N, C-alpha and C positions, 0 to 999 in steps of 0.2 A: 719387904723391899718394894714389891709391886704396889702396895697401898700408898707408900710415900711417893713413888714415881707417878702414880695416877691422881694424886691429890689435887694438883692444879686443874686438871681436866674435870674432876668431879666438882670442884668449886665453880668452875665456869658453867658446867651443866646445871648446877643448882641455881646459879644466878639467872640463867636463861629460863628455867622453869618457873622461877618466882617473878619474872618480869623486871627484875632489878637491873640497873645499868651501872657500870663502874665508870664514874666520871670524877675528875678532880673537883674539889669544892669550888662552887661559884662559877663553874664553866658550863655554859649552855650545852645541851645535847648536840646541837648543830649550830652553824654560824647564823642561821635564820632565826633561831630562838631568841626572843627578847626577854630581858630580865623582868621579873615581877616585882614592882615596888610602888607603893602609894596609889594603888588602883591602876597602875599602868601595866598593860600586857602587850600593847602594840604602840609603836612610836612613829611619829611623823618624821620622815627622813629629811634632815636639813644639813646633810654632809657636803653638798655641792659648795664650791668656793663662793658663788654669788647668791647663795640661799639666804633668805631673811630669817634671822634667828632672834627676833624680837617678840616677846610674849606680852600680851595685854594683861597687866597684873591688877585684876579687880575680881569681883564675885563671879563673873562669867567664866573665869579660868576653870571652875569646877567641872564644867561640861565641855570645855574647849579641848578638842583632840590634841592640840599642840602643847598641852600641859605635860605631855609625854613626848619628848623631842630627842632625836638621835643626831649627834654631831661627831666630828672627828677631833682627835687630840690637837690642841693648839687653837681651836675655834672658841668663840665667845657666845654667850647668851645674854641678851639685855631684857630687863623687865621694865615695861612702860606702864607706870602707875604711881600711886601714892604710897611710897614705902614708909611714910610715917604712920599712916593709918593701917597699913598692911606690911609690917616688917617681916622680912624673909629670914628663915633659919633652916639649918640642915634637919632632915628627917629620914634616916635610914640610908642604906647604900654603903659604898666603900668609905674607908677612912680617908682622912685629908679632904673632906668634903668642903669645897670652896664656899658653900652657903653657911657654914658653921659660924655663928656669931656675927652674921652680916647685916643685922637689923638696921644699922644706920650707915652702912657703906654705900658705895656706888651701885647703881642698878645693873651694871655689866659685870659678868663673871667669866673668868678664863678657866680653861680646863687643860692642864698639861699632862694628865695621866688618863689612861683608859679606865673605865669602870662605869658604875651606875651611881648617880648622886641624887638623892631625894631632897625635896624642898617643901616648906610649908609656911603659911602665914602664922606667926605666933599667936595672933588673936582669933583667927578663924581657921580651924583645922580642916574644913572642907576645901580650903584653897591650898591644894597640894599637887605635886606632880614629881617628875623625875627627868633627869638628863642622862641619856645613855651615850657615853663617849667611847668611840671605837678607834682602834689604832690605824 
Protein backbone atom coordinates (compact mmCIF):
# COMPACT_ATOMS: atom_id res chain seq x y z
CA UNK A 1 0.00 0.00 0.00
CA UNK A 2 2.85 2.42 0.78
CA UNK A 3 4.33 1.79 -2.66
CA UNK A 4 1.07 2.79 -4.39
CA UNK A 5 0.62 5.78 -2.11
CA UNK A 6 4.15 7.06 -2.81
CA UNK A 7 4.11 6.31 -6.53
CA UNK A 8 3.12 9.85 -7.70
CA UNK A 9 5.83 11.32 -5.50
CA UNK A 10 8.41 8.88 -6.89
CA UNK A 11 7.37 9.73 -10.46
CA UNK A 12 7.72 13.45 -9.76
CA UNK A 13 11.16 12.84 -8.22
CA UNK A 14 12.21 10.85 -11.27
CA UNK A 15 11.06 13.64 -13.56
CA UNK A 16 13.01 16.18 -11.55
CA UNK A 17 16.15 14.03 -11.63
CA UNK A 18 15.94 13.50 -15.39
CA UNK A 19 15.29 17.17 -16.11
CA UNK A 20 12.02 16.39 -17.86
CA UNK A 21 9.06 18.74 -17.47
CA UNK A 22 5.41 17.84 -17.57
CA UNK A 23 3.75 20.23 -20.02
CA UNK A 24 0.70 19.92 -22.20
CA UNK A 25 1.58 19.27 -25.86
CA UNK A 26 2.32 22.47 -27.76
CA UNK A 27 2.34 24.68 -24.65
CA UNK A 28 5.53 26.69 -24.13
CA UNK A 29 7.21 26.26 -20.75
CA UNK A 30 6.54 29.91 -19.91
CA UNK A 31 4.57 32.71 -21.52
CA UNK A 32 7.82 34.23 -22.77
CA UNK A 33 8.84 31.12 -24.70
CA UNK A 34 8.32 31.52 -28.42
CA UNK A 35 7.36 28.58 -30.62
CA UNK A 36 10.06 27.20 -32.92
CA UNK A 37 8.95 27.04 -36.56
CA UNK A 38 10.58 27.66 -39.95
CA UNK A 39 13.76 28.98 -38.36
CA UNK A 40 11.86 31.35 -36.06
CA UNK A 41 12.84 31.32 -32.41
CA UNK A 42 12.24 34.98 -31.63
CA UNK A 43 9.38 37.08 -32.96
CA UNK A 44 9.02 40.79 -33.70
CA UNK A 45 6.14 42.01 -31.53
CA UNK A 46 3.43 43.64 -33.63
CA UNK A 47 0.57 43.18 -31.16
CA UNK A 48 -0.04 46.90 -30.62
CA UNK A 49 -3.22 48.20 -32.26
CA UNK A 50 -1.30 50.72 -34.39
CA UNK A 51 1.62 48.40 -35.27
CA UNK A 52 2.61 47.93 -38.91
CA UNK A 53 2.02 44.31 -39.88
CA UNK A 54 3.14 44.53 -43.52
CA UNK A 55 5.95 42.22 -44.62
CA UNK A 56 8.06 42.89 -47.71
CA UNK A 57 7.57 39.66 -49.67
CA UNK A 58 10.75 39.19 -51.70
CA UNK A 59 14.09 37.38 -51.37
CA UNK A 60 15.15 39.70 -48.53
CA UNK A 61 12.51 38.09 -46.27
CA UNK A 62 15.02 35.28 -45.67
CA UNK A 63 17.11 37.52 -43.39
CA UNK A 64 14.42 39.95 -42.26
CA UNK A 65 13.66 39.53 -38.53
CA UNK A 66 10.02 40.39 -39.25
CA UNK A 67 9.58 37.10 -41.09
CA UNK A 68 8.87 35.92 -37.54
CA UNK A 69 6.05 38.15 -36.34
CA UNK A 70 3.87 38.08 -33.22
CA UNK A 71 0.30 39.41 -33.41
CA UNK A 72 -2.98 39.13 -31.50
CA UNK A 73 -6.11 37.20 -32.42
CA UNK A 74 -8.21 39.25 -34.84
CA UNK A 75 -5.26 41.09 -36.39
CA UNK A 76 -4.04 40.77 -39.98
CA UNK A 77 -0.70 40.45 -41.76
CA UNK A 78 -0.19 41.83 -45.27
CA UNK A 79 2.49 40.67 -47.70
CA UNK A 80 3.79 43.43 -49.97
CA UNK A 81 5.31 41.83 -53.05
CA UNK A 82 4.77 39.81 -56.20
CA UNK A 83 2.57 36.91 -55.18
CA UNK A 84 2.55 35.53 -58.72
CA UNK A 85 6.32 35.06 -58.67
CA UNK A 86 6.33 34.17 -54.97
CA UNK A 87 3.05 32.38 -54.14
CA UNK A 88 2.51 31.84 -50.41
CA UNK A 89 1.45 28.53 -48.88
CA UNK A 90 1.24 27.03 -45.39
CA UNK A 91 4.29 25.29 -43.93
CA UNK A 92 3.98 23.87 -40.45
CA UNK A 93 2.26 25.09 -37.35
CA UNK A 94 -1.31 24.72 -36.22
CA UNK A 95 -4.18 23.35 -38.26
CA UNK A 96 -6.52 25.73 -40.06
CA UNK A 97 -3.52 27.70 -41.28
CA UNK A 98 -4.84 30.71 -43.25
CA UNK A 99 -1.87 30.43 -45.63
CA UNK A 100 -3.02 26.98 -46.85
CA UNK A 101 -3.71 27.12 -50.57
CA UNK A 102 -3.40 30.91 -50.61
CA UNK A 103 -1.12 31.08 -53.62
CA UNK A 104 -3.45 33.26 -55.70
CA UNK A 105 -5.48 34.99 -53.01
CA UNK A 106 -5.24 38.41 -51.45
CA UNK A 107 -1.94 39.29 -49.78
CA UNK A 108 -3.71 40.08 -46.47
CA UNK A 109 -4.33 37.25 -44.03
CA UNK A 110 -6.61 37.31 -40.96
CA UNK A 111 -6.02 35.23 -37.84
CA UNK A 112 -9.06 34.39 -35.73
CA UNK A 113 -7.41 31.75 -33.51
CA UNK A 114 -4.31 31.66 -31.36
CA UNK A 115 -1.44 29.47 -32.52
CA UNK A 116 1.62 29.50 -34.71
CA UNK A 117 1.21 29.50 -38.48
CA UNK A 118 4.10 28.90 -40.84
CA UNK A 119 4.37 30.20 -44.38
CA UNK A 120 6.64 29.60 -47.36
CA UNK A 121 7.03 30.63 -50.99
CA UNK A 122 6.14 27.51 -52.96
CA UNK A 123 8.95 28.23 -55.47
CA UNK A 124 11.67 29.41 -53.07
CA UNK A 125 11.78 27.48 -49.79
CA UNK A 126 14.27 29.91 -48.23
CA UNK A 127 11.44 32.48 -48.24
CA UNK A 128 9.68 31.30 -45.09
CA UNK A 129 8.64 32.41 -41.66
CA UNK A 130 5.88 32.21 -39.09
CA UNK A 131 3.12 34.24 -37.50
CA UNK A 132 2.65 33.66 -33.75
CA UNK A 133 -0.88 34.62 -32.79
CA UNK A 134 -1.56 35.19 -29.09
CA UNK A 135 -4.91 35.55 -27.33
